[in-house]
N, C-alpha and C positions, 0 to 999 in steps of 0.2 A: 486894357478898353483905350483908360485916357491918358493913360500913359505915367510911369513909375519910375522914381531914379533908382532904387535897387534891381527891379528888373529890370532896366534896364542896358545896368550897369553890370548886368549878370550872364546876361544874355547865353538865357536856355538852349538847350542843346534840343528840346523840346517841350514843350506843355498838355497838362494831363488837366481836363476840366471833367474834376466830379458835380455829378447833378442823378437828382434821378424820381419818382417822378413825383414827389414832396414838394418839387422847384416847378414842374409849371404850373403858369401866374394862369391866365389867361383859359380859362375850361370855362369846359361845354355845360349844360344843364338841360332841363328834359323839357323844359317849359320854351327853349330857341325855338329859330325855323331854322331849318339848315340854311340861311345864307347866310346865319347871323354865327351859326359853328365855326362852318367858313373862314368867316374876320376873322374869327376866335382862333383858328387851327393855324391860316399863316402868319398870326400875329402871332403869336410862339415862336413857328420855327423862323422868321425874321429880326428875333432878337435874339436867338444862335447866334444864325447866321451872321449877324453888324459883328461878334466879339466875337467869329471867327477869322474873317473876312481880314479887324483891325490886329489880329493877331499876326494873321500872316502875311501882311502889308508887309509889317513895321521889325517881325526876326524871324521868317525863314524857316523856320523850323517845323517838324515832325507832329501833327493837334490828336491830343488823344480826347474824343469823346463818348463819357457812358451813352447807350440808349435811354430807355426808361421800362422800369419795371411796372408792371402789372398794379392795375385798382387798387387799393385795402378792401376794396367789396362794388359790387355789380349789381343797381341800383332795377337794372332789367334783367335778372338775373343771367340767362343765358344768349337769351338778343341783343347784352349789351356789348356783344365786340362785334354783329353789324349791322345795329341799327343805327345813323347818322345824332339818335340823342344821346347815346350808351359815351359815360367815357370810356372804355376800356376800349371802343372801337377810335374812339379820337388818341387814346395813346400809342394804336396798332398803325393811322395815318401819319403820326405826328414821329417816329419813327421810321415810317418807313422812306420821310422828307426828309431823314437827315439819312440816308440811306445811298436818296439818289447825288445828293452832297456829297456823299465820300464817294463813292462813283467819279462823279465830275472832278475831286483835287484829290489828285495821286499823293499831296503828304497829310493826307485826312483820316487816319483812322475811330471807327469806329471802337469800344468798350460792350459784349453783347450783356451787357446783366440782366435782360433780361431771361436771355438763355442758363445764365448762372442763377438764377433766384427760380428759376421752370427748375433747373435738376438741383440745387440748394432745398426745396417745397418751400412757397410760399408766404406758407404759417409760420416754420422756421427764422424764412427769411425775413419778414417784414417785425420786429415788434414794437408795437403801439410805445406802450408805458417807456423804449428805451426811448421812441422820441419825444414823448410827451415829456421827460425831465432832465435829455444831453442834449437833444435833436441830433442822435444819431441815428440816422436812413434806413437805417439793415440792423441786426444782427451781430453783438460783438463779435459771438463766436466765426461769422460769417468772415470775417475780416483775416483773417489766413488764405483763406481758398480765392475769398475775391483780387487780398494783392499780388497772389501769385498771378490770375489771371491778364490781369497788368501786367507784367511785370515778359509777360510772354507775349503778348507785341511788342516792347521797347528789346529785347532783341532783338528779336523778328527784323522791328528796322534797322534797326544795328549788324546784323547779318550774323548773329550768333546764336541763331536752330542749329540746331543737325539734319542734315544732308543727306544721311545712305542711315537701311533700315539691313541689319544682321539677322540672318534669319537661322537660328539652329531650324531641322527635319522632323525630325521624328519623334513622335508627340507634342508637335508645336506647330507643322504645316498636317501634319497627318497622325491617327492613332496606329500604336503598334511600329517595332522598330523592322527598316524595310529589309535589312542583310541579315535577319531571323526567320521574319516571319512570312517575307515574302513580298513580292506587290501584291497578289490579288490575293493578301491578309489583310491591307489596310484597312482602316475606317479611318473614311471620309465617305460624303454625300449622304442620303437620306435618309439609311436606312435606320441611321443610329440616333439621339441628341449629340452625342461625343464628335460624331461625322460632323451633323449640321453647323455645330459650333469651326467646326474647323472649315467645311466649306464657308463659312461668314465670313471668316475672320479672312479667311485667301479671296472673298469676295472686297472685302475692303484694305486689304492688302496693293486686290489690283486698281481699284481707285485713289490708294493717297499719292500710290507711283503713277498717273499723268498729274499731277499737283508736282510731277519734278522730282521727286523724292526715291533715292537708288535702293533698292534689292538685288539682297548681295545672298548668297552663299555661306551657312559656317556648319561644316558640321563634317562628327570624328563618324565615317564612313565609307568606303570604296566609291568611287567615283560614279561605277560603274551603276551598281544602286543606289544612288544618289536621284545620277541622272531615267534610270526604272521609273522609282517614285513619283516623282516629279512629271514622267512621261502616261499617268495616270488617268486613264479615259474622265475621272470625278473631279479633275483638278484643276482647279480655277486657273491657277501658275503654271508655264511650263518654264523650259527652263533659259527659254530668249526672251524672258522678263524680268532674268539676272543680271546686273550688269557684270558681278561676278559669280563662279560658281566652287568655293572650297571645299569641298569632301576625303578628307586625309583625316590622316592622327594624329595629323601634331594637335601641337595646345590648341584650344581655340582665342588667349591671348598675341599672341606668336601669330594664327591666321589674320587676327585682329588688326595685327599694324601691318602687314602683309596689305592686306586689300585698302587703307590708308593709302599706303606708297602706292601700289597700280592704279588707281584713282587720283592721283593726285590733292587729297585733302589732307588738312588734318583731322587724327587718331579721336578726338572730340568730337568732330562733327556724326559720329557714329554710336548707333542707337542698337546694343544688342536681345536680341527677346532667344530666349530657350528656356523649358520648364524643368530644368536641371537645375536645382539650387546648388548643390556643388559645383557646376558651372559655371553659373551665377557670379558667387562666394570668390574663384580662382579672377574672374575677369575683373570685376568689382578693385581685386585685390592690389592687382597687377597692373589695370589701369584705371584710376578712378579717373580718368578723367570719361572713359567714357559711359554713356551713359544705363543702365542696365533697369529696367523697368519691376518689378519684382511680380510674378504671375502661380496665382495659387494654382486656378485651373482652369480648364479649354474655355469654358462661359465670359471666364474675365480677361482674356486675353483684347479684344477689341477695347475695351476700358480701359486697361491699363495703358496702352497703348497713347489713345486718343488722347483722353483731361490730362497728359502729362504734360499737354501741350507740347513734347518735342518738334516741330514739324509748319508753323504758327505761323500764314501767306500774309503776313500785306501788300506785296504786289504780286502778280503772277506774270510773268509776263511769255513774249512765248519761246525765247529760250530754255523754258525751263519745260514748260510739256513739252521736248523736246531732250531735255539734259541722257535723260536717260541714254537716247541710241547716239549722241556725241561722248557719255565718257566711257560707253561699247565701242565707239569708234579707238576711245584717244585706249583702250585697252589692246586694242586688237593693234597700236600702230606703237605701242613697247615692244608685243610682242615678233613683229618685223624687224624689227631697231633691232633686237639681239641674233637678225642672219647678217646681217653687215660687219665690214670691220673698221669702220669708223660713225662716229658721231655724222662729219658731212656729206658722207655718202649716204646716209639715212634720209640727213633734211633734203635732199636731191632729189632721192626719187620717191618726193612727195607732190613736187612739181607745185610748188606751194603758191598764189600770189597773195598779193597785199595790199589793202585798196587804200589809198590816209584822205583824208577829208574832215571839215567842220567838223563837231558836234551837227546831226539833225536829231530834231521835234523827236524824230519816229523809233531814237535809239537814246532819249535823258535815260527809261528806266530801267536797262541794262546797267547805262554808265555806271547809275549808280547807284547799281546791286554792285558793280566790280569798283566802282569807288570803297561799298562799305568793306 
């Protein structure tokens, strides 16, 4: 913030500011007036904002900043979260000011240790003895999970996150084998606990698809049976929701390579989800750059995909929201291309036009994304 020759010459690609609730200096008190607490809140936020603004001006690189984990104790009990004198309320509001800053500054990213600590368990996350003895802000055992969470943001900033979910069908999107059991006997829906879990997973996939993640099918099945299964009335996902459907008897690793080629993406952008440990093992051995989460049971499907952070979002553009339609259109163009004698005739048939112009502010996010 005040200038540092070593840092200046290093020219960082990104800056990570690691703080926790121990770093809050302007804290509230139960005897303070609402006006005084408001002053403390603004003073605390300003302290951080000045650092962020000066770093952005000096280095012009992405900044990652922790939000604040919850306090160690609640003086006001449950009302601590909504009473203006409660420290829990103070942290909640301070985090909100951080989020507002993040929304207004695209190169600024929040590392959500509030969520991370809650999922880890506050009693396990915060170790008072470690703080007293070593000034460690959280339990040493939590460091790997904390570090992995930060790397997810860094990978996303530099465009290294995954883009495709390749999904098995039988016992992954529904219970049973459609070719053997028939469509009517598939386990999907509220009638059974497993059927509920498959519906929940499909709902999750439907939502993650809206962020621009491409869904594809990679199933050992006759295509007719696969499509019949996907058209089951209880299914959330239908054939139209998939950028590609590969239902055949080819090896799944070959299907994944073809999927990458048809979508014009690297195979390292694919996550492969399959209930069969043998299929997972084959893909891992043949395509080590494809991510293959370990799934033990139906109830683990969402956690296995979501907590791995394959699809971390650090910027959501209008193009991201339309990505599925764009890639489906690309796949259709590839099919059309096969019917032409040469590539020039195919290009002419598309009747494309191009607009050449200077960079416009509205396109900056997309330009940065393509550059990365």
